[in-house]
Legacy VTK file of the C-alpha trace (Angstrom):
# vtk DataFile Version 3.0
C-alpha trace
ASCII
DATASET POLYDATA
POINTS 129 float
28.656 -22.560 55.547
32.190 -21.289 54.964
33.636 -24.728 55.601
31.439 -26.381 52.962
32.354 -23.703 50.400
36.040 -24.299 51.107
35.539 -28.023 50.587
33.648 -27.353 47.354
36.413 -25.053 46.069
39.050 -27.593 47.068
37.172 -30.405 45.238
36.821 -28.278 42.100
40.555 -27.448 42.146
41.540 -31.099 42.598
39.181 -32.159 39.799
40.482 -29.470 37.446
44.067 -30.505 38.123
43.332 -34.170 37.471
41.458 -33.397 34.240
44.240 -31.144 32.978
46.891 -33.861 33.057
47.848 -35.614 29.841
47.009 -39.319 29.804
49.861 -41.761 30.050
50.266 -45.489 29.626
49.697 -47.786 26.658
47.843 -46.442 23.661
48.129 -45.467 20.003
49.408 -42.481 18.035
48.547 -41.551 14.448
51.143 -41.813 11.679
50.432 -40.075 8.347
52.663 -40.083 5.250
52.007 -37.313 2.711
53.804 -37.215 -0.602
54.377 -34.697 -3.371
51.839 -36.812 -5.302
49.148 -39.211 -4.035
50.949 -42.246 -2.610
50.197 -45.935 -3.028
52.916 -47.306 -0.733
55.783 -46.297 1.532
58.462 -47.711 3.801
58.945 -45.675 6.984
61.732 -46.104 9.530
60.781 -45.552 13.185
63.654 -44.949 15.592
62.983 -44.790 19.304
61.747 -46.558 22.412
58.257 -47.795 23.112
56.884 -49.007 19.752
54.730 -52.110 20.441
52.919 -52.714 17.163
50.367 -51.283 14.735
46.640 -51.383 14.159
45.763 -52.488 10.634
44.406 -49.523 8.655
40.759 -49.575 7.572
41.888 -49.207 3.963
45.033 -51.005 2.837
47.669 -53.109 4.555
50.554 -52.453 6.934
53.407 -54.470 8.429
55.802 -53.483 11.225
59.167 -55.248 11.248
61.825 -54.794 13.937
65.336 -54.437 12.493
68.785 -54.457 14.057
69.015 -51.692 16.657
71.348 -48.761 16.138
73.369 -48.925 19.341
70.767 -49.427 22.026
67.947 -47.584 20.252
65.248 -49.825 18.720
64.546 -49.432 14.999
61.415 -50.613 13.156
60.494 -50.551 9.476
56.854 -49.915 8.666
55.491 -50.922 5.245
52.229 -49.229 4.211
50.233 -50.133 1.087
46.817 -48.934 -0.018
44.867 -49.320 -3.251
43.341 -45.814 -3.232
46.205 -43.321 -3.707
46.543 -40.488 -1.235
47.873 -39.972 2.275
48.912 -43.211 3.973
47.585 -43.622 7.529
48.112 -46.109 10.342
47.921 -46.125 14.149
51.127 -47.084 15.944
50.748 -48.793 19.322
53.139 -47.438 21.939
54.048 -48.370 25.517
53.344 -44.853 26.829
51.433 -42.197 24.890
52.981 -39.472 27.072
56.577 -40.550 26.302
58.597 -38.899 23.519
57.473 -40.135 20.098
59.902 -42.065 17.891
61.413 -40.255 14.939
59.994 -41.274 11.571
61.691 -41.063 8.168
60.349 -42.103 4.746
62.915 -44.454 3.167
60.960 -45.332 0.018
57.632 -44.361 -1.496
55.677 -45.034 -4.657
52.847 -43.263 -6.429
49.447 -44.612 -7.467
50.957 -46.384 -10.513
53.574 -48.065 -8.284
56.341 -45.894 -9.753
58.994 -44.979 -7.175
59.134 -41.410 -5.918
62.527 -40.095 -7.061
63.192 -38.247 -3.808
61.657 -40.088 -0.820
62.669 -37.151 1.402
60.019 -35.098 -0.421
57.377 -37.231 1.345
56.709 -36.096 4.864
55.685 -38.233 7.798
53.964 -37.000 10.944
53.319 -38.749 14.255
50.630 -37.161 16.438
48.979 -38.025 19.710
LINES 1 130
129 0 1 2 3 4 5 6 7 8 9 10 11 12 13 14 15 16 17 18 19 20 21 22 23 24 25 26 27 28 29 30 31 32 33 34 35 36 37 38 39 40 41 42 43 44 45 46 47 48 49 50 51 52 53 54 55 56 57 58 59 60 61 62 63 64 65 66 67 68 69 70 71 72 73 74 75 76 77 78 79 80 81 82 83 84 85 86 87 88 89 90 91 92 93 94 95 96 97 98 99 100 101 102 103 104 105 106 107 108 109 110 111 112 113 114 115 116 117 118 119 120 121 122 123 124 125 126 127 128
């Protein structure tokens, strides 16, 4: 009886360890742009390894364009447009969801009336797993 309990405890420990690990491999991360006012569009620069593409948002339109790398680091520009003003959302496809996320910076943004935001740095962008 002691042997079977040891095996059971061992199996539970192995299972708990495997379940506790973060997933890795290809997948998607969420990108959200929030502005000082509801946004209608934005251009975001993504700097870092592993960006493969984007999933089109349910509401609006998005385009990912690779640009000249800075040194050896890949750089992409992401254009987001949506008709309903608010937070802009898109899923970014990456090579490995466990790898460090690229850095994201808002280069340009416009409000619901398509007027440019005077200070694009006032819009914040967040990438989350």
